[in-house]
LUMVEXLO-626219 format. One line per 2 residues: for each residue x, z, y of C-alpha. Coordinates in steps of 0.001 Angstrom, whole numbers, plus 500000, padded with zeros to 6 digits. Layout:
BEGIN
X Z Y  ...
REM end
This chain:
BEGIN
045735 248785 716387  046921 248350 720083
049908 250551 721010  048285 251256 724307
044886 252458 722497  046049 254466 719622
043920 256515 717809  040272 256544 716838
037701 255290 719550  035290 258228 720420
031729 258372 718987  029036 256797 720876
025667 257674 721604  023546 257291 718431
021050 254533 717845  017244 255476 718186
016545 254671 714670  018478 253423 711500
020704 250326 710906  022698 249110 708002
026470 248160 708615  025964 244911 706259
029701 244333 705972  032508 246635 705643
035841 247202 703960  036469 251263 703609
039290 250400 701161  041233 248549 703721
041152 251458 706096  042244 253973 703642
045094 251717 702473  046413 250945 705958
045935 254391 707395  046425 256748 704304
048091 259804 705421  047647 259094 709120
045468 261034 711451  043265 257824 711830
042380 257916 707985  038967 259169 707626
038318 258866 703927  035096 257701 702431
032791 260834 702630  033901 261388 706546
033602 257796 707445  029893 257855 706038
029166 260947 707663  030405 259621 710966
028214 256556 710571  025364 258446 709956
026027 260879 712855  024907 257719 715052
021990 256328 712657  023942 253854 710742
022843 255429 707338  023393 252386 705255
026701 250288 704248  027609 247426 702318
031100 247699 701004  032530 244505 700330
035405 243033 697966  037849 240788 698240
039596 240401 694901  038885 241936 691590
040705 245424 692407  038924 245834 695546
035743 244522 694267  036014 247309 691379
036501 249995 694139  033620 248936 695851
031543 249087 692650  032664 252389 691789
032045 253739 695784  028672 252337 695560
028032 254427 692327  029262 257662 693903
027506 257331 697147  023822 256870 697409
023982 255248 700987  026577 252608 699752
026046 249385 697831  028487 246919 696840
029579 243172 697104  031754 241745 694928
033829 238357 694877  037204 236764 695343
037688 235994 699066  038431 232300 699599
041951 233024 700279  042540 234948 697288
040795 232102 695241  043272 229495 697210
046420 231814 696036  045366 232198 692534
044481 228471 692144  047673 227300 693640
050268 229983 692399  049031 230901 689273
046597 227867 688102  042710 227532 687467
042947 229189 684304  043961 232481 686243
041190 231867 688923  038744 231492 686033
039707 234474 684384  039371 236560 688052
035894 235096 688498  035076 236501 684850
036175 239891 686066  034083 239641 688929
031043 238621 686642  031388 241688 684653
030722 243789 687324  027226 242132 688197
025129 243851 685705  025368 247178 687771
022318 247830 690231  024497 249224 692790
026369 245807 693031  023837 243854 695132
025794 240824 696337  028304 238115 695325
030647 237962 698271  032703 237607 700307
033022 234156 699034  033044 230900 700831
035831 228699 702727  038632 229708 705006
040323 226609 706637  042040 228623 709167
044542 230398 706697  044356 227984 703810
046323 224733 703677  044907 221423 702255
046640 222232 698883  044354 225272 698273
040989 223727 699377  039932 222381 696172
040367 225693 694482  038384 227490 697176
035916 225020 696823  035497 225288 693131
035731 229182 693328  032593 229309 696108
030716 226874 693429  031126 229369 690586
030314 232166 693108  026993 230619 694138
025797 229967 690663  026756 233664 689731
024515 234804 692560  021692 232692 691105
022351 233900 687626  022196 237244 688409
019918 237262 691296  022396 238617 693891
022565 237990 697486  025187 235595 698229
027908 236694 701043  029651 233933 702816
033160 233953 704512  033216 230846 706765
035975 230509 709010  036543 226981 710372
034737 225544 707541  031385 225220 708714
030370 221737 707449  031817 221999 704048
030074 225557 703650  026659 224020 704410
027518 220829 702557  028502 222735 699107
025624 225209 699400  023123 222672 699620
024733 220382 696868  024752 223379 694676
021510 224916 695655  021656 227953 697448
020597 231500 696224  017285 233072 697298
019318 235184 699745  022274 234074 701841
024206 235819 704314  026436 234293 706612
028834 237194 707072  030605 237355 710669
028628 234434 712045  030931 232234 713932
028815 228914 714501  027278 227448 717502
023489 227336 718351  022871 224227 716023
024307 225879 713013  022212 228789 714018
019335 226532 713706  020268 224943 710331
020746 228683 709140  017179 229265 710238
015783 225944 708709  016984 227346 705212
016052 230928 705813  019727 232165 705694
020399 235591 707492  023265 235475 709834
025298 238675 710479  026955 239300 713827
030076 241612 714059  031917 242899 717275
033063 239546 718184  029808 238790 719814
030746 241663 722566  033854 239871 723684
033602 237952 727124  034558 234799 725532
031893 234575 723024  028996 233141 724794
028671 230313 722426  028293 232942 719779
025441 234969 721866  023737 231679 722471
023530 231338 718761  022253 234781 718113
019619 234348 720887  018236 231178 719034
017636 232745 715796  014532 234257 714501
014612 237951 714634  013767 238222 711007
017359 236555 710050  019365 238594 712216
021941 241211 710766  024440 243330 712334
027959 244379 710653  031508 245699 711551
033756 243927 709060  035700 247299 709628
038566 247841 710104  038514 244614 712001
036853 242834 715034  036220 245982 716963
033571 245892 719791  033985 246212 723366
035169 248373 724916  037448 249289 721950
038677 246103 721226  042191 246307 719452
041455 249511 718156  040506 250454 714488
036893 249692 713825  034660 251461 711651
030762 251810 711139  030094 254384 713325
031098 251930 716412  028105 249502 715568
025929 250855 718397  028185 248925 720840
027350 246056 719105  023686 246627 718762
023459 247269 722363  025002 243838 723301
022676 241909 720827  019691 243428 722117
020724 242837 725684  021445 239091 724539
018056 238705 722735  016016 240097 725717
014617 243024 723379  015064 246809 723286
017430 248634 721352  014647 250227 719690
013022 247303 718546  016120 245156 717502
017000 248459 715305  013734 248075 713557
014158 244524 712883  017696 245125 711733
016703 247693 709050  013621 245693 707718
016093 242480 707656  018851 244408 705869
016516 245802 703160  014923 242013 702574
018533 240710 702417  019900 243332 699846
017004 245078 698617  016048 248817 699340
018530 251514 698723
REM end
């Protein structure tokens, strides 16, 4: 959070119809801000989101503990569903520091959460070559392959984290055989990658990055996608959209991102909201 912009950003004007925050981390906000005036708590965070017509949230796990938490929050709140997985950086850490048996054990614990109807997705899994060295990449790739298989076995949506690893992510997806529903969380590819996703009917979810002035290639990718494959997310508490970049993100700030997305695609906000809602329900199932 920027020292020059302390505190929570104000609540924006409401969207004209409901949308889904397809990827957020309510537990990360709570962990980092617990006891401070910015900490909302789950119930308040959901209420604030609903006040601007962000009425559904996908809570995403990144390791065993946060995945268990995601599943429990989804059980407690009707507006929340869960995605559970080992983040690629966590998979690399386990594989390198503790060895492949520890990685296998963690994946087995993730699998134990997949029988719940409130757990709709396997994610976020994938590859991250920004933070992981060559040493950790084999463990990341093995974890990704196993998560793909879990998504297929349990008929869950696959939520992909892809950072500086586009070619390998797509290669492994095609080699392994993609599940029926795939979401590229915080899509960061170019227009050509967007067309590849479209050719495979993979959803692309856009976060606040799409509002950044430097993100013209990302906006070009957004413009190239068919509207039935577009989702929106916060990745809160990260990637806060303009005009509040650098402050703590939350689901209630999605209207800023949706407005830029609509302008980029030459659509009305109302029309895009309707598409985002129906796309989310297809991607994750109604709830």
